[in-house]
DRENDO-1510 file (C-alpha; in Angstrom, 1 decimal, always signed):
<recs>
REC; n; res; u; v; w
REC; 1; UNK; +184.8; -15.1; +36.6 .
REC; 2; UNK; +185.4; -11.7; +35.2 .
REC; 3; UNK; +185.4; -8.9; +37.7 .
REC; 4; UNK; +184.6; -5.4; +36.2 .
REC; 5; UNK; +186.8; -2.5; +37.2 .
REC; 6; UNK; +185.4; +0.4; +39.1 .
REC; 7; UNK; +183.9; +2.8; +36.7 .
REC; 8; UNK; +181.4; +5.7; +36.4 .
REC; 9; UNK; +178.4; +5.4; +34.1 .
REC; 10; UNK; +175.1; +7.2; +33.7 .
REC; 11; UNK; +172.2; +5.7; +35.7 .
REC; 12; UNK; +169.3; +4.0; +34.0 .
REC; 13; UNK; +166.9; +6.5; +35.5 .
REC; 14; UNK; +168.2; +10.1; +34.9 .
REC; 15; UNK; +165.0; +11.8; +36.3 .
REC; 16; UNK; +166.6; +12.6; +39.7 .
REC; 17; UNK; +169.6; +14.1; +38.1 .
REC; 18; UNK; +167.3; +16.1; +35.7 .
REC; 19; UNK; +165.4; +17.4; +38.7 .
REC; 20; UNK; +168.7; +18.4; +40.4 .
REC; 21; UNK; +169.8; +20.2; +37.2 .
REC; 22; UNK; +166.6; +22.2; +37.0 .
REC; 23; UNK; +166.7; +23.1; +40.7 .
REC; 24; UNK; +170.3; +24.4; +40.3 .
REC; 25; UNK; +169.2; +26.5; +37.3 .
REC; 26; UNK; +166.2; +27.9; +39.1 .
REC; 27; UNK; +168.3; +28.9; +42.1 .
REC; 28; UNK; +166.6; +26.4; +44.5 .
REC; 29; UNK; +169.8; +24.8; +45.5 .
REC; 30; UNK; +172.3; +26.6; +47.9 .
REC; 31; UNK; +175.3; +24.4; +47.2 .
REC; 32; UNK; +176.4; +21.5; +45.0 .
REC; 33; UNK; +179.3; +19.2; +45.9 .
REC; 34; UNK; +181.0; +16.6; +43.8 .
REC; 35; UNK; +183.2; +13.6; +45.0 .
REC; 36; UNK; +185.0; +13.1; +41.7 .
REC; 37; UNK; +185.5; +14.6; +38.2 .
REC; 38; UNK; +183.4; +11.9; +36.5 .
REC; 39; UNK; +180.4; +13.0; +38.6 .
REC; 40; UNK; +180.6; +16.5; +37.0 .
REC; 41; UNK; +181.1; +15.1; +33.5 .
REC; 42; UNK; +178.0; +12.9; +33.9 .
REC; 43; UNK; +175.9; +15.7; +35.2 .
REC; 44; UNK; +176.8; +17.8; +32.2 .
REC; 45; UNK; +176.1; +14.9; +29.9 .
REC; 46; UNK; +172.6; +14.6; +31.2 .
REC; 47; UNK; +172.2; +18.4; +31.0 .
REC; 48; UNK; +173.3; +18.3; +27.4 .
REC; 49; UNK; +170.7; +15.7; +26.6 .
REC; 50; UNK; +168.1; +18.0; +28.1 .
REC; 51; UNK; +169.5; +21.0; +26.2 .
REC; 52; UNK; +170.3; +22.7; +29.6 .
REC; 53; UNK; +174.1; +22.5; +29.6 .
REC; 54; UNK; +174.6; +26.3; +29.0 .
REC; 55; UNK; +172.0; +27.2; +31.6 .
REC; 56; UNK; +173.6; +24.8; +34.2 .
REC; 57; UNK; +177.0; +26.2; +33.5 .
REC; 58; UNK; +175.7; +29.8; +33.9 .
REC; 59; UNK; +174.0; +28.9; +37.2 .
REC; 60; UNK; +177.1; +27.2; +38.7 .
REC; 61; UNK; +179.2; +30.2; +37.7 .
REC; 62; UNK; +176.9; +32.5; +39.7 .
REC; 63; UNK; +177.4; +30.6; +43.0 .
REC; 64; UNK; +180.0; +33.2; +44.1 .
REC; 65; UNK; +177.4; +36.0; +44.2 .
REC; 66; UNK; +174.4; +33.9; +44.9 .
REC; 67; UNK; +172.4; +35.3; +42.0 .
REC; 68; UNK; +168.9; +33.9; +41.2 .
REC; 69; UNK; +167.7; +33.3; +37.7 .
REC; 70; UNK; +165.5; +36.4; +37.9 .
REC; 71; UNK; +168.5; +38.5; +38.9 .
REC; 72; UNK; +170.7; +37.1; +36.1 .
REC; 73; UNK; +167.9; +37.9; +33.6 .
REC; 74; UNK; +167.6; +41.5; +34.9 .
REC; 75; UNK; +171.3; +42.0; +34.5 .
REC; 76; UNK; +171.1; +40.8; +30.9 .
REC; 77; UNK; +168.1; +43.0; +30.1 .
REC; 78; UNK; +169.7; +46.3; +31.4 .
REC; 79; UNK; +172.6; +45.8; +29.0 .
REC; 80; UNK; +170.6; +47.8; +26.4 .
REC; 81; UNK; +168.2; +49.7; +28.7 .
REC; 82; UNK; +169.7; +53.1; +28.2 .
REC; 83; UNK; +171.2; +52.6; +24.7 .
REC; 84; UNK; +168.3; +54.2; +22.8 .
REC; 85; UNK; +167.6; +57.2; +25.1 .
REC; 86; UNK; +171.4; +57.9; +25.3 .
REC; 87; UNK; +171.5; +58.1; +21.5 .
REC; 88; UNK; +169.5; +61.3; +21.6 .
REC; 89; UNK; +171.9; +63.0; +23.9 .
REC; 90; UNK; +174.9; +61.7; +22.1 .
REC; 91; UNK; +173.5; +63.0; +18.9 .
REC; 92; UNK; +173.2; +66.4; +20.5 .
REC; 93; UNK; +176.8; +66.1; +21.8 .
REC; 94; UNK; +177.9; +65.3; +18.2 .
REC; 95; UNK; +176.4; +68.5; +16.9 .
REC; 96; UNK; +178.3; +70.5; +19.6 .
REC; 97; UNK; +181.7; +68.8; +19.9 .
REC; 98; UNK; +182.1; +66.5; +16.9 .
REC; 99; UNK; +182.6; +62.7; +16.7 .
REC; 100; UNK; +186.3; +62.6; +17.7 .
REC; 101; UNK; +185.8; +64.0; +21.2 .
REC; 102; UNK; +182.4; +62.3; +21.8 .
REC; 103; UNK; +183.6; +58.9; +20.8 .
REC; 104; UNK; +186.8; +59.2; +22.9 .
REC; 105; UNK; +184.7; +60.4; +25.8 .
REC; 106; UNK; +182.4; +57.4; +25.6 .
REC; 107; UNK; +185.3; +54.9; +25.5 .
REC; 108; UNK; +187.1; +56.5; +28.4 .
REC; 109; UNK; +183.8; +56.7; +30.4 .
REC; 110; UNK; +183.4; +52.9; +29.9 .
REC; 111; UNK; +186.2; +52.1; +32.3 .
REC; 112; UNK; +184.3; +53.4; +35.3 .
REC; 113; UNK; +181.1; +51.3; +35.2 .
REC; 114; UNK; +183.1; +48.4; +33.7 .
REC; 115; UNK; +185.5; +48.4; +36.7 .
REC; 116; UNK; +182.6; +48.6; +39.1 .
REC; 117; UNK; +181.1; +45.6; +37.4 .
REC; 118; UNK; +184.3; +43.6; +37.6 .
REC; 119; UNK; +184.7; +44.3; +41.3 .
REC; 120; UNK; +181.0; +44.0; +42.2 .
REC; 121; UNK; +180.1; +41.9; +45.2 .
REC; 122; UNK; +176.3; +42.5; +45.2 .
REC; 123; UNK; +173.4; +42.2; +42.8 .
REC; 124; UNK; +172.7; +46.0; +43.1 .
REC; 125; UNK; +176.3; +46.9; +42.0 .
REC; 126; UNK; +176.1; +44.5; +39.1 .
REC; 127; UNK; +172.8; +45.9; +38.0 .
REC; 128; UNK; +173.6; +49.6; +38.2 .
REC; 129; UNK; +177.0; +49.2; +36.6 .
REC; 130; UNK; +175.6; +47.3; +33.6 .
REC; 131; UNK; +172.9; +49.9; +33.4 .
REC; 132; UNK; +175.5; +52.6; +33.1 .
REC; 133; UNK; +177.4; +50.5; +30.5 .
REC; 134; UNK; +174.4; +50.4; +28.3 .
REC; 135; UNK; +175.1; +54.0; +27.5 .
REC; 136; UNK; +178.3; +52.9; +25.7 .
REC; 137; UNK; +176.2; +51.1; +23.1 .
REC; 138; UNK; +174.9; +54.4; +21.9 .
REC; 139; UNK; +178.4; +55.1; +20.5 .
REC; 140; UNK; +177.2; +53.5; +17.3 .
REC; 141; UNK; +175.7; +56.9; +16.4 .
REC; 142; UNK; +179.1; +58.5; +16.5 .
REC; 143; UNK; +180.5; +56.0; +13.9 .
REC; 144; UNK; +177.6; +56.7; +11.5 .
REC; 145; UNK; +178.3; +60.4; +11.7 .
REC; 146; UNK; +182.0; +60.0; +11.2 .
REC; 147; UNK; +181.6; +57.7; +8.2 .
REC; 148; UNK; +179.3; +60.2; +6.6 .
REC; 149; UNK; +182.0; +62.9; +7.0 .
REC; 150; UNK; +184.8; +60.8; +5.6 .
REC; 151; UNK; +183.2; +59.2; +2.5 .
REC; 152; UNK; +181.5; +60.8; -0.5 .
REC; 153; UNK; +177.8; +60.3; -1.1 .
REC; 154; UNK; +178.3; +57.6; -3.7 .
REC; 155; UNK; +180.3; +55.4; -1.2 .
REC; 156; UNK; +178.7; +56.3; +2.1 .
REC; 157; UNK; +176.1; +53.5; +2.0 .
REC; 158; UNK; +178.7; +50.8; +1.4 .
REC; 159; UNK; +181.0; +52.3; +4.1 .
REC; 160; UNK; +178.2; +52.4; +6.7 .
REC; 161; UNK; +177.2; +48.8; +6.0 .
REC; 162; UNK; +180.8; +47.7; +6.5 .
REC; 163; UNK; +181.0; +49.7; +9.7 .
REC; 164; UNK; +177.8; +48.2; +11.0 .
REC; 165; UNK; +178.8; +44.7; +10.0 .
REC; 166; UNK; +182.2; +44.9; +11.7 .
REC; 167; UNK; +180.4; +46.2; +14.8 .
REC; 168; UNK; +178.3; +43.1; +14.9 .
REC; 169; UNK; +181.3; +40.9; +14.3 .
REC; 170; UNK; +183.1; +42.6; +17.2 .
REC; 171; UNK; +180.2; +41.8; +19.5 .
REC; 172; UNK; +180.3; +38.1; +18.5 .
REC; 173; UNK; +184.1; +37.9; +18.8 .
REC; 174; UNK; +183.8; +39.3; +22.3 .
REC; 175; UNK; +181.2; +36.7; +23.3 .
REC; 176; UNK; +183.7; +34.0; +22.2 .
REC; 177; UNK; +186.9; +35.5; +23.4 .
REC; 178; UNK; +186.0; +36.7; +26.9 .
REC; 179; UNK; +185.2; +33.3; +28.3 .
REC; 180; UNK; +188.5; +32.1; +26.8 .
REC; 181; UNK; +190.3; +35.0; +28.4 .
REC; 182; UNK; +188.7; +34.2; +31.7 .
REC; 183; UNK; +189.9; +30.7; +31.4 .
REC; 184; UNK; +193.5; +31.9; +30.8 .
REC; 185; UNK; +193.4; +34.0; +34.0 .
REC; 186; UNK; +191.9; +31.0; +35.7 .
REC; 187; UNK; +190.4; +30.7; +39.2 .
REC; 188; UNK; +187.1; +32.1; +40.6 .
REC; 189; UNK; +188.1; +35.7; +39.6 .
REC; 190; UNK; +189.0; +34.9; +36.0 .
REC; 191; UNK; +185.8; +36.5; +34.7 .
REC; 192; UNK; +186.6; +39.6; +36.7 .
REC; 193; UNK; +190.0; +40.0; +35.2 .
REC; 194; UNK; +188.8; +39.5; +31.6 .
REC; 195; UNK; +186.0; +42.1; +32.0 .
REC; 196; UNK; +188.3; +44.6; +33.7 .
REC; 197; UNK; +190.8; +44.2; +30.8 .
REC; 198; UNK; +188.1; +45.2; +28.3 .
REC; 199; UNK; +187.6; +48.5; +30.2 .
REC; 200; UNK; +191.3; +49.2; +30.2 .
REC; 201; UNK; +191.5; +48.5; +26.4 .
REC; 202; UNK; +188.5; +50.8; +25.8 .
REC; 203; UNK; +190.1; +53.6; +27.8 .
REC; 204; UNK; +193.4; +53.2; +26.0 .
REC; 205; UNK; +191.7; +53.3; +22.6 .
REC; 206; UNK; +189.7; +56.4; +23.7 .
REC; 207; UNK; +193.0; +58.2; +24.5 .
REC; 208; UNK; +194.4; +57.1; +21.1 .
REC; 209; UNK; +191.3; +58.2; +19.3 .
REC; 210; UNK; +191.4; +61.6; +20.9 .
REC; 211; UNK; +195.0; +62.2; +19.8 .
REC; 212; UNK; +195.1; +60.4; +16.4 .
REC; 213; UNK; +191.7; +60.9; +14.8 .
REC; 214; UNK; +190.1; +64.0; +13.1 .
REC; 215; UNK; +186.4; +64.7; +12.6 .
REC; 216; UNK; +186.8; +65.2; +8.9 .
REC; 217; UNK; +189.4; +64.7; +6.1 .
REC; 218; UNK; +192.1; +67.3; +5.8 .
REC; 219; UNK; +190.8; +70.5; +4.3 .
REC; 220; UNK; +187.1; +69.7; +5.1 .
REC; 221; UNK; +185.4; +71.8; +7.8 .
REC; 222; UNK; +183.1; +70.0; +10.2 .
REC; 223; UNK; +179.7; +71.5; +9.8 .
REC; 224; UNK; +177.8; +72.3; +13.0 .
REC; 225; UNK; +174.1; +73.2; +13.0 .
REC; 226; UNK; +173.1; +76.7; +14.0 .
REC; 227; UNK; +170.6; +75.4; +16.5 .
REC; 228; UNK; +171.7; +72.6; +18.8 .
REC; 229; UNK; +169.3; +70.4; +20.8 .
REC; 230; UNK; +166.6; +67.8; +20.3 .
REC; 231; UNK; +164.7; +67.8; +17.0 .
REC; 232; UNK; +161.1; +68.9; +17.2 .
REC; 233; UNK; +159.0; +66.6; +15.1 .
REC; 234; UNK; +155.5; +67.9; +15.9 .
REC; 235; UNK; +153.7; +70.7; +17.8 .
REC; 236; UNK; +152.9; +69.8; +21.4 .
REC; 237; UNK; +149.1; +70.0; +20.7 .
REC; 238; UNK; +149.6; +67.6; +17.7 .
REC; 239; UNK; +150.7; +64.9; +20.1 .
REC; 240; UNK; +147.4; +65.0; +21.9 .
REC; 241; UNK; +145.5; +65.2; +18.6 .
REC; 242; UNK; +147.2; +62.1; +17.3 .
REC; 243; UNK; +146.3; +60.2; +20.5 .
REC; 244; UNK; +142.5; +60.9; +20.1 .
REC; 245; UNK; +140.8; +58.1; +18.1 .
REC; 246; UNK; +139.2; +59.3; +14.9 .
REC; 247; UNK; +135.4; +59.5; +14.8 .
REC; 248; UNK; +133.3; +57.1; +12.6 .
REC; 249; UNK; +132.6; +59.9; +10.2 .
REC; 250; UNK; +136.3; +59.9; +9.1 .
REC; 251; UNK; +136.3; +56.1; +8.4 .
REC; 252; UNK; +136.5; +55.1; +4.8 .
REC; 253; UNK; +136.0; +51.7; +3.2 .
REC; 254; UNK; +138.8; +50.5; +1.0 .
</recs>
Protein backbone atom coordinates (compact mmCIF):
# COMPACT_ATOMS: atom_id res chain seq x y z
CA UNK A 1 0.00 0.00 0.00
CA UNK A 2 1.32 3.42 -0.96
CA UNK A 3 1.83 5.82 1.90
CA UNK A 4 1.72 9.51 0.90
CA UNK A 5 4.47 11.73 2.27
CA UNK A 6 3.63 14.58 4.58
CA UNK A 7 2.74 17.61 2.51
CA UNK A 8 0.88 20.90 2.66
CA UNK A 9 -2.07 21.59 0.38
CA UNK A 10 -4.97 24.01 0.22
CA UNK A 11 -8.10 22.91 2.11
CA UNK A 12 -11.25 22.05 0.21
CA UNK A 13 -13.10 24.79 2.07
CA UNK A 14 -11.17 28.07 1.96
CA UNK A 15 -13.91 30.17 3.59
CA UNK A 16 -12.30 30.14 7.09
CA UNK A 17 -8.99 31.26 5.60
CA UNK A 18 -10.79 33.95 3.57
CA UNK A 19 -12.46 35.26 6.74
CA UNK A 20 -9.07 35.33 8.47
CA UNK A 21 -7.53 37.27 5.58
CA UNK A 22 -10.30 39.88 5.66
CA UNK A 23 -10.05 40.16 9.44
CA UNK A 24 -6.29 40.81 9.19
CA UNK A 25 -6.81 43.44 6.49
CA UNK A 26 -9.54 45.16 8.54
CA UNK A 27 -7.32 45.27 11.61
CA UNK A 28 -9.55 42.96 13.65
CA UNK A 29 -6.70 40.54 14.44
CA UNK A 30 -4.01 41.48 16.95
CA UNK A 31 -1.46 38.82 15.98
CA UNK A 32 -0.92 36.12 13.35
CA UNK A 33 1.39 33.14 13.92
CA UNK A 34 2.61 30.52 11.47
CA UNK A 35 4.08 27.11 12.19
CA UNK A 36 5.84 26.67 8.86
CA UNK A 37 6.65 28.49 5.62
CA UNK A 38 4.05 26.54 3.55
CA UNK A 39 1.31 27.92 5.79
CA UNK A 40 2.31 31.46 4.77
CA UNK A 41 2.51 30.50 1.10
CA UNK A 42 -0.94 28.91 1.16
CA UNK A 43 -2.45 31.90 2.92
CA UNK A 44 -1.15 34.19 0.21
CA UNK A 45 -2.32 31.78 -2.50
CA UNK A 46 -5.85 32.09 -1.14
CA UNK A 47 -5.46 35.87 -0.80
CA UNK A 48 -4.31 36.04 -4.42
CA UNK A 49 -7.40 34.13 -5.56
CA UNK A 50 -9.51 36.70 -3.68
CA UNK A 51 -7.49 39.56 -5.20
CA UNK A 52 -6.45 40.58 -1.67
CA UNK A 53 -2.75 39.65 -1.67
CA UNK A 54 -1.49 43.25 -1.78
CA UNK A 55 -3.89 44.32 0.97
CA UNK A 56 -2.86 41.39 3.15
CA UNK A 57 0.83 42.12 2.62
CA UNK A 58 0.27 45.77 3.56
CA UNK A 59 -1.70 44.81 6.66
CA UNK A 60 0.98 42.39 7.87
CA UNK A 61 3.69 45.00 7.29
CA UNK A 62 1.89 47.38 9.66
CA UNK A 63 1.97 44.98 12.61
CA UNK A 64 5.00 46.79 14.06
CA UNK A 65 3.03 50.04 14.52
CA UNK A 66 -0.39 48.50 14.96
CA UNK A 67 -2.03 50.70 12.32
CA UNK A 68 -5.67 50.17 11.42
CA UNK A 69 -6.98 50.27 7.87
CA UNK A 70 -8.44 53.74 8.48
CA UNK A 71 -5.10 55.05 9.75
CA UNK A 72 -3.24 53.62 6.75
CA UNK A 73 -5.74 55.27 4.42
CA UNK A 74 -5.34 58.61 6.21
CA UNK A 75 -1.56 58.47 5.82
CA UNK A 76 -2.01 57.77 2.13
CA UNK A 77 -4.44 60.66 1.69
CA UNK A 78 -2.27 63.32 3.32
CA UNK A 79 0.53 62.61 0.84
CA UNK A 80 -0.97 65.33 -1.39
CA UNK A 81 -3.02 67.30 1.15
CA UNK A 82 -0.81 70.41 1.11
CA UNK A 83 0.57 70.10 -2.40
CA UNK A 84 -1.92 72.46 -4.07
CA UNK A 85 -1.96 75.18 -1.36
CA UNK A 86 1.84 75.07 -1.17
CA UNK A 87 2.09 75.77 -4.90
CA UNK A 88 0.72 79.27 -4.31
CA UNK A 89 3.42 80.14 -1.79
CA UNK A 90 6.15 78.43 -3.79
CA UNK A 91 5.07 80.48 -6.81
CA UNK A 92 5.42 83.64 -4.73
CA UNK A 93 8.86 82.46 -3.57
CA UNK A 94 9.87 81.88 -7.20
CA UNK A 95 9.07 85.49 -8.02
CA UNK A 96 11.29 86.67 -5.19
CA UNK A 97 14.23 84.24 -5.12
CA UNK A 98 14.21 82.33 -8.42
CA UNK A 99 13.96 78.59 -9.17
CA UNK A 100 17.50 77.63 -8.19
CA UNK A 101 17.26 78.63 -4.54
CA UNK A 102 13.60 77.63 -4.15
CA UNK A 103 14.11 74.15 -5.60
CA UNK A 104 17.25 73.58 -3.52
CA UNK A 105 15.38 74.74 -0.43
CA UNK A 106 12.50 72.31 -1.05
CA UNK A 107 14.87 69.37 -1.54
CA UNK A 108 16.88 70.15 1.58
CA UNK A 109 13.70 70.70 3.60
CA UNK A 110 12.50 67.22 2.62
CA UNK A 111 15.09 65.46 4.78
CA UNK A 112 13.45 66.75 7.99
CA UNK A 113 9.90 65.31 7.66
CA UNK A 114 11.30 62.34 5.76
CA UNK A 115 13.59 61.42 8.64
CA UNK A 116 10.76 61.90 11.15
CA UNK A 117 8.63 59.51 9.11
CA UNK A 118 11.43 56.93 8.93
CA UNK A 119 11.89 57.04 12.72
CA UNK A 120 8.20 57.37 13.65
CA UNK A 121 6.78 55.06 16.31
CA UNK A 122 3.24 56.45 16.48
CA UNK A 123 0.40 57.10 14.05
CA UNK A 124 0.48 60.82 14.84
CA UNK A 125 4.16 61.11 13.90
CA UNK A 126 3.56 59.23 10.67
CA UNK A 127 0.58 61.41 9.78
CA UNK A 128 2.16 64.78 10.51
CA UNK A 129 5.44 63.96 8.79
CA UNK A 130 3.64 62.79 5.63
CA UNK A 131 1.54 65.93 5.74
CA UNK A 132 4.72 68.03 5.79
CA UNK A 133 6.18 65.94 2.97
CA UNK A 134 3.18 66.76 0.78
CA UNK A 135 4.66 70.26 0.46
CA UNK A 136 7.58 68.79 -1.47
CA UNK A 137 5.24 67.75 -4.29
CA UNK A 138 4.66 71.43 -5.02
CA UNK A 139 8.22 71.56 -6.37
CA UNK A 140 6.73 70.68 -9.74
CA UNK A 141 5.96 74.40 -10.14
CA UNK A 142 9.66 75.24 -9.89
CA UNK A 143 10.56 72.98 -12.79
CA UNK A 144 7.89 74.51 -15.01
CA UNK A 145 9.30 77.98 -14.39
CA UNK A 146 12.90 76.90 -14.96
CA UNK A 147 12.06 75.09 -18.20
CA UNK A 148 10.31 78.22 -19.47
CA UNK A 149 13.48 80.22 -18.72
CA UNK A 150 15.86 77.80 -20.43
CA UNK A 151 13.97 77.00 -23.65
CA UNK A 152 12.77 79.32 -26.44
CA UNK A 153 8.99 79.68 -27.00
CA UNK A 154 8.99 77.32 -29.99
CA UNK A 155 10.45 74.48 -27.85
CA UNK A 156 9.05 75.16 -24.38
CA UNK A 157 5.91 73.02 -24.88
CA UNK A 158 7.94 69.95 -25.83
CA UNK A 159 10.43 70.57 -23.02
CA UNK A 160 7.71 70.88 -20.39
CA UNK A 161 5.99 67.71 -21.60
CA UNK A 162 9.29 65.82 -21.31
CA UNK A 163 9.83 67.32 -17.85
CA UNK A 164 6.34 66.29 -16.71
CA UNK A 165 6.66 62.82 -18.21
CA UNK A 166 9.97 62.11 -16.51
CA UNK A 167 8.49 63.31 -13.24
CA UNK A 168 5.73 60.70 -13.50
CA UNK A 169 8.28 58.08 -14.48
CA UNK A 170 10.33 58.92 -11.39
CA UNK A 171 7.31 58.43 -9.17
CA UNK A 172 6.62 55.03 -10.71
CA UNK A 173 10.29 54.03 -10.45
CA UNK A 174 10.29 54.92 -6.74
CA UNK A 175 7.19 52.78 -6.16
CA UNK A 176 9.07 49.78 -7.58
CA UNK A 177 12.55 50.46 -6.22
CA UNK A 178 11.79 51.39 -2.60
CA UNK A 179 10.34 47.97 -1.67
CA UNK A 180 13.34 46.33 -3.36
CA UNK A 181 15.68 48.58 -1.41
CA UNK A 182 13.86 47.75 1.82
CA UNK A 183 14.39 44.06 1.03
CA UNK A 184 18.09 44.67 0.47
CA UNK A 185 18.42 46.25 3.92
CA UNK A 186 16.29 43.43 5.31
CA UNK A 187 14.72 43.00 8.71
CA UNK A 188 11.79 44.80 10.30
CA UNK A 189 13.49 48.18 9.81
CA UNK A 190 14.26 47.72 6.12
CA UNK A 191 11.50 50.11 5.07
CA UNK A 192 12.81 52.72 7.49
CA UNK A 193 16.30 52.64 6.00
CA UNK A 194 15.02 52.83 2.43
CA UNK A 195 12.83 55.87 3.21
CA UNK A 196 15.60 57.58 5.20
CA UNK A 197 17.97 57.12 2.26
CA UNK A 198 15.60 58.94 -0.10
CA UNK A 199 15.71 61.97 2.21
CA UNK A 200 19.52 61.90 2.24
CA UNK A 201 19.59 61.74 -1.57
CA UNK A 202 17.13 64.64 -1.83
CA UNK A 203 19.23 66.76 0.55
CA UNK A 204 22.45 65.97 -1.32
CA UNK A 205 20.85 66.85 -4.65
CA UNK A 206 19.54 70.09 -3.16
CA UNK A 207 23.07 71.10 -2.16
CA UNK A 208 24.31 70.20 -5.65
CA UNK A 209 21.48 72.15 -7.28
CA UNK A 210 22.31 75.23 -5.23
CA UNK A 211 25.95 75.15 -6.33
CA UNK A 212 25.72 73.92 -9.93
CA UNK A 213 22.48 75.32 -11.41
CA UNK A 214 21.59 78.81 -12.59
CA UNK A 215 18.14 80.33 -12.98
CA UNK A 216 18.67 81.26 -16.62
CA UNK A 217 21.17 80.57 -19.41
CA UNK A 218 24.33 82.63 -19.44
CA UNK A 219 23.70 86.21 -20.51
CA UNK A 220 19.96 86.11 -19.76
CA UNK A 221 18.64 88.08 -16.79
CA UNK A 222 16.02 86.48 -14.55
CA UNK A 223 12.96 88.73 -14.74
CA UNK A 224 11.25 89.45 -11.42
CA UNK A 225 7.78 91.01 -11.25
CA UNK A 226 7.48 94.51 -9.81
CA UNK A 227 4.74 93.38 -7.45
CA UNK A 228 5.24 90.14 -5.59
CA UNK A 229 2.45 88.19 -3.90
CA UNK A 230 -0.76 86.34 -4.66
CA UNK A 231 -2.53 87.12 -7.93
CA UNK A 232 -5.84 88.97 -7.50
CA UNK A 233 -8.35 87.47 -9.90
CA UNK A 234 -11.56 89.29 -8.91
CA UNK A 235 -12.71 92.07 -6.56
CA UNK A 236 -13.80 90.94 -3.11
CA UNK A 237 -17.40 91.96 -3.80
CA UNK A 238 -17.38 89.95 -7.01
CA UNK A 239 -16.90 86.74 -5.04
CA UNK A 240 -20.18 87.27 -3.21
CA UNK A 241 -21.89 88.35 -6.44
CA UNK A 242 -20.90 85.12 -8.15
CA UNK A 243 -22.20 83.12 -5.19
CA UNK A 244 -25.73 84.57 -5.53
CA UNK A 245 -27.95 82.43 -7.81
CA UNK A 246 -29.25 84.36 -10.85
CA UNK A 247 -32.91 85.42 -10.87
CA UNK A 248 -35.37 83.77 -13.28
CA UNK A 249 -35.47 86.99 -15.34
CA UNK A 250 -31.90 86.32 -16.46
CA UNK A 251 -32.60 82.79 -17.68
CA UNK A 252 -32.58 82.25 -21.40
CA UNK A 253 -33.73 79.28 -23.41
CA UNK A 254 -31.21 77.82 -25.82
